[in-house]
C-alpha positions in Angstrom: 8.1 206.2 -57.1 10.3 208.5 -59.2 13.8 209.8 -58.7 12.4 213.0 -57.1 10.5 210.9 -54.5 13.6 208.7 -53.8 15.9 211.6 -53.3 13.5 213.6 -51.1 12.9 210.5 -49.0 16.7 210.2 -48.4 17.4 207.5 -51.0 20.0 208.3 -53.6 19.9 206.0 -56.6 23.4 205.1 -57.7 22.7 206.1 -61.3 22.1 209.8 -60.5 25.0 212.2 -60.4 25.6 214.3 -57.3 24.8 217.4 -59.3 21.4 216.0 -60.3 20.7 214.9 -56.7 21.5 218.4 -55.5 19.1 220.0 -58.0 16.3 217.7 -56.9 17.1 218.4 -53.3 17.1 222.2 -53.9 13.7 221.9 -55.7 12.3 219.8 -52.8 13.6 221.8 -49.9 14.1 225.3 -51.4 17.6 225.2 -50.1 20.8 225.2 -52.1 22.5 222.1 -50.8 25.9 221.4 -52.4 27.6 218.1 -51.7 30.8 217.7 -53.6 30.9 214.6 -55.7 34.6 214.1 -55.1 37.1 215.0 -52.4 40.8 214.5 -53.0 43.3 214.5 -50.2 47.0 214.8 -51.2 50.2 214.1 -49.4 53.8 213.5 -50.3 56.0 210.7 -49.0 59.5 211.1 -50.3 59.3 210.7 -54.1 55.6 209.5 -54.0 52.5 211.6 -54.2 49.4 209.9 -52.8 46.0 211.1 -53.8 43.1 209.7 -51.8 39.9 209.8 -53.7 36.6 210.0 -51.9 33.2 210.0 -53.6 32.2 209.7 -57.3 34.6 210.4 -60.1 32.3 211.6 -62.8 31.9 214.4 -65.4 31.3 216.9 -62.6 34.4 216.0 -60.6 37.0 214.7 -63.1 38.6 218.1 -63.4 39.5 218.0 -59.7 41.5 214.8 -60.3 43.0 216.4 -63.5 44.2 219.4 -61.5 45.4 217.3 -58.5 47.6 215.2 -60.8 48.9 218.3 -62.7 49.7 220.0 -59.4 51.6 216.9 -58.1 53.7 216.9 -61.3 54.5 220.6 -61.0 55.3 220.5 -57.3 57.0 217.1 -57.1 60.7 217.9 -57.7 61.8 214.2 -57.8 58.4 212.6 -58.3 58.7 208.9 -59.3 55.3 207.6 -58.3 51.7 208.7 -58.0 49.4 206.4 -56.0 45.7 206.8 -56.2 44.1 205.5 -53.0 40.7 204.3 -54.3 39.3 203.0 -51.0 36.6 205.6 -50.8 36.0 205.8 -54.6 32.4 204.6 -55.1 31.9 205.2 -58.8 33.9 206.1 -61.9 32.4 207.3 -65.2 33.8 207.4 -68.6 34.9 211.0 -68.0 36.9 209.9 -64.9 38.4 207.1 -66.9 39.4 209.5 -69.6 41.3 211.7 -67.2 43.1 208.6 -65.9 44.0 207.4 -69.4 45.2 210.9 -70.4 47.4 211.2 -67.3 48.7 207.6 -67.7 50.3 208.6 -71.0 51.7 211.9 -69.6 53.1 210.2 -66.5 54.7 207.4 -68.5 56.4 209.9 -70.8 57.9 211.5 -67.6 58.9 208.1 -66.2 56.4 208.5 -63.3 54.5 205.4 -62.3 50.7 205.6 -61.7 49.4 202.9 -59.4 45.8 202.5 -58.1 45.2 200.7 -54.8 42.5 199.7 -52.4 39.8 199.7 -55.1 36.4 198.4 -54.3 35.0 195.5 -56.4 32.5 197.6 -58.3 35.1 200.1 -59.5 37.6 197.2 -60.1 35.0 195.5 -62.3 34.7 198.6 -64.4 38.4 198.6 -65.1 38.4 194.8 -65.8 35.4 194.9 -68.1 36.9 197.6 -70.2 40.3 196.0 -70.2 41.9 198.9 -68.5 43.4 196.7 -65.8 45.9 195.7 -68.5 47.3 199.2 -68.5 46.9 200.4 -64.9 48.6 198.6 -62.1 45.8 197.9 -59.6 46.9 196.5 -56.3 45.2 195.8 -53.0 47.1 198.1 -50.7 49.7 200.9 -50.5 52.2 198.4 -49.2 51.6 196.2 -52.2 52.0 199.3 -54.4 55.4 199.8 -52.8 56.4 196.2 -53.4 55.2 196.5 -57.0 57.4 199.5 -57.5 60.4 197.8 -56.0 60.0 194.7 -58.2 59.3 196.8 -61.4 61.9 199.5 -60.8 59.6 202.5 -60.5 
């Protein structure tokens, strides 16, 4: 059974990007079916911007995160923290990691903390294996992110 058979039967192998799955579905059904790989919900709480990530952060969706962080920096008059709620983040590719690393440096230069929270074990392992958990504060909840900031002065 190939990827085409898996996708047309309703199975979506984790190694396939959403864009590839959509192409296979379009070939199989004759319909253009677009399912966004990533949705980002943004809201502001005082001096904190919270970005809730849902889906896969990969090559096809990393620009959405890039734009969301840039927009938060432009609109956040007294922005001190950016929290990434990773509860619904299912996968992160090297492209997604690259966007995070790039923004980590930009945010640190502007004295804005970047904290990731509610990360699932698979995504957490990716950060751990690559040693990125040494650079990104990763905590279990938004409340813990608040406590982290209180104790670290961010």
